[in-house]
Every structure is written in structure tokens, then in C-alpha cells.
N, C-alpha and C positions, 0 to 999 in steps of 0.2 A: 504494500500500500504506500501511496505517496500523498502528500497534502496538496491542496489546490493552491493557486497563486496567492490566495489570501491567508493560507496557512490554517484553515479551520475545518475544512471538509475532507474526510478521507476519500481516497480514490482507489478503486481496485484496478489492477492491470487486467484488461479484458481481451479475450480472444473473440469478441463479438464480431469484429470486422472479418476475421478469418472464417468464422462460422457462417456468416451471411454473404460475404463477398463472392461474386461469381455465381450466385444463386438467384438468377432472375425469377425462377419459379416461386421462391419464397415471397418476393415482392409482388409478383403477379397474383399469387394465391391470396395475399393479404388485402387486395383491393377488389371490391365488387362495385361495378359502375363508378369507378373513380374514388370510392370511399374506402378508407382503410378500415379493416376489421380486426378485432383481437384474435390472436392465435395462441392456443394453450401452450405450445412449446416455447414461444417467445415470452409470454407473461410469467410462466413458471421459472424460466431462466432469470428474468428480472427479479422475481420474488426471492429466489435463492441467492442471487448476488446481494440483494438488500439484507437478507438474513446473515450473510457472511460479515457484513460491516456493522451489524446491530451492536450498540444502540445508535451508532452514527449513521449519517446519510451516505448514499452512494450517488455519485454523479451520473446523470442521465445522458450526457453528451456522447458517450460511447455508443449508445443505441441510436441517438439522433443521427450520428455519422454513419454507422454501419447499416441501419435499416431505412433511414430517411425519417424526417420529423413526423410525417402523417402516420406511419406504421408504429413508430415509438409512442407517439401521443395516444393512438387508439388503445394500445396495450397498457400503458401507464394509467390512462383515464379509466379503463376497465378495472384495474386494481384499486384505484382511488375510489371509484363508485362502490366497490364491494368492501371498502374500508380495510383492505389488506395492506395498503401503504398510504402514506401521506406524500403529497408531492408539492414541490416549490415550482410553480408555473411561471414562465416568462410570458407576459401578455402583450399583445399588439392590437391596438384599437379594440380593447375589451375581450378579445378572443385569445385562447391559449395558442401561442406560437410554438412553444416547446416547453419541456420540463427541464429544469436545471439539476434537480436532484430528487431522490425519493428516499423515504425512511419507512422501514417495515413496521407495522403495528403489532400489537400482541396477537390480534386475530390472524395476521399474516404469518407470524412465527408459528402459531398453532397449526395453520394450514400446511406448512412445509414440514412440520414435526411428524415423525412416524407414528407417534402415539396420540396425536391430536392435541397435546398439551393440556393446559388448564381448561380450555373450552370443553374438551371431552370429559374431564373430571368433574367440572362444575355444571355441565349441561344437564338441566332438568327439564323434561318435557311435561307440560301441563296440558291435559286434554279436557276440554270443557264440553260437556254434553248437555245441551239445553233440554228442559222437560218436554218441550214440544217435539224435539227431534226424537227423544226416547219414545214418546207416545206414538209417533209415526212409525218408527221401526217395529215396535211391539205390535201395533195394530196390523201391520203388514204380515207379521208372523202368525198372529191370531187368525187372520183370514186364510192362511195356508193350511190350517189344521183341519182335521176331519170332524171337529166338534159340531154339534147341532147349532143352527143359526141363533137360537135364543141364548145359548151359552156364550157364543162369540160376542153378541150384543152386550150381555151382562159384563163380560171381561173388559170390553172397551169402555163401558160406562164407569166401572170401578177404576180403571186406569186414568180416565179424565178427572176423577174426583180426588186423586192422590194429592197430598200436600207437597211442597218443595222438598221437605225433609224426607218424606216417604219416597219421592222420586230418587233422591240421592241414595237411600238405602237399597232401593230396587236396582239401580244402576250398579252399585257395588256388588250385590249378590249375583247379578247377571254376568258381570266380569269374572267373578269367582267361578261360576258354573262354566263359563267359556274356557277359562284356563284349565279347569279340571278335565274338559273334553279334549284338550290338545293332544295328549298322548294317544287317545283312541282315534282321533282324526289322522294323526301321522301313521298309525298302524293301518287304518283303512286305506290311506293313500298308497302305502307300500303294497298292499294287497292288490289294489287296482293297477298299479304300474308294473309289478312283477308279472312276467308271462306265465 
């Protein structure tokens, strides 16, 4: 690494020019109707380069030179939009002319990390099932049963009369029943698939 002329930004020695030079196909593939598009290979290399210099920024001019500003901008803007990096943009008449540097964010580090980093460890998924959705799902299942019409009507009435707390308990019990059925479902699937 070497410092920039101002002595405060780290710079990585890049083989970007060697990777992309002579490859008209890369430039051609990156542009559709004259508009540059993000390319996973390129933005992953950018992300990994930024990870190598973390917590410092990496200069983006290597990509501006090797790929051209429009392709570099498309890929960096894609990373910025997904909050995987922050970018110091050079603007001309209000529009981004090019990026001077990028810094990887914690989300970006987790993305390139093999184990998903803290995002994977701290990630909690909350599923919200509204009472109306639960009623609709259950009513559809009630309708599929062989029960007599009057029983189906009674069950749907009782379902509509449940309180919010009762819906929550019912949803919890249904999830529990569904999880108990998973081993049987897998066994049935194996039976159906095996010749």
C-alpha cells in the first residue's frame, strides 16, 4: 500500500488494468443500450479490495482507469445503494462524474465474510401473521375437508369470533403441529421420489 499525494488515503496496488485491459467483451457486456450495468465479478472485486484496506478507504481511480468511469460508477453506485460501501463522489453539475474512493461498511464486511459475520449472528427474522391472513388460510383448509357443510360453517364462525390473543395462541399451536409433521413429510417425500 502507498499513500495518496495528500498522505491520508491508503492505496492498494491493483492489477485491475491487467484484468480488464484487452477485454472488450467485459466493457461490451457491461453496457446495454449505452448504459453501464453492475457486474457481480467486478463489484465483488471492488468489495474485496475495500475489505483489504478496512477501516481505511480504497481509491477508486484504479477502476475508473481500467474499466472506464461509467462501468466503475455503475458498480460502485450499486454497492453504495445496497449500503455495502460508502463512496466519496466527484460531482459535475450535480451528477456523479466518478468516485474518488470507497470504504466498506460493516454490512459489506459481513457480505464478503465466509460466515456472514455479525449480520448472520444477530439476524433475527420476525414473521408477522395478521389475524385476517390466518383466518383466510384456515378457512381455505376448512373448505378442503370432507366435513359436512354445517360443521364447516360453524368452524368458520368460531374462527371469526376469536380474540387477538386467541389468534396468537392458535397460530403458535399450528406452527407447532406443522413442525411436528416435518419428519413425516420428509419420509413421505422420500417414498414418492425413490423408485
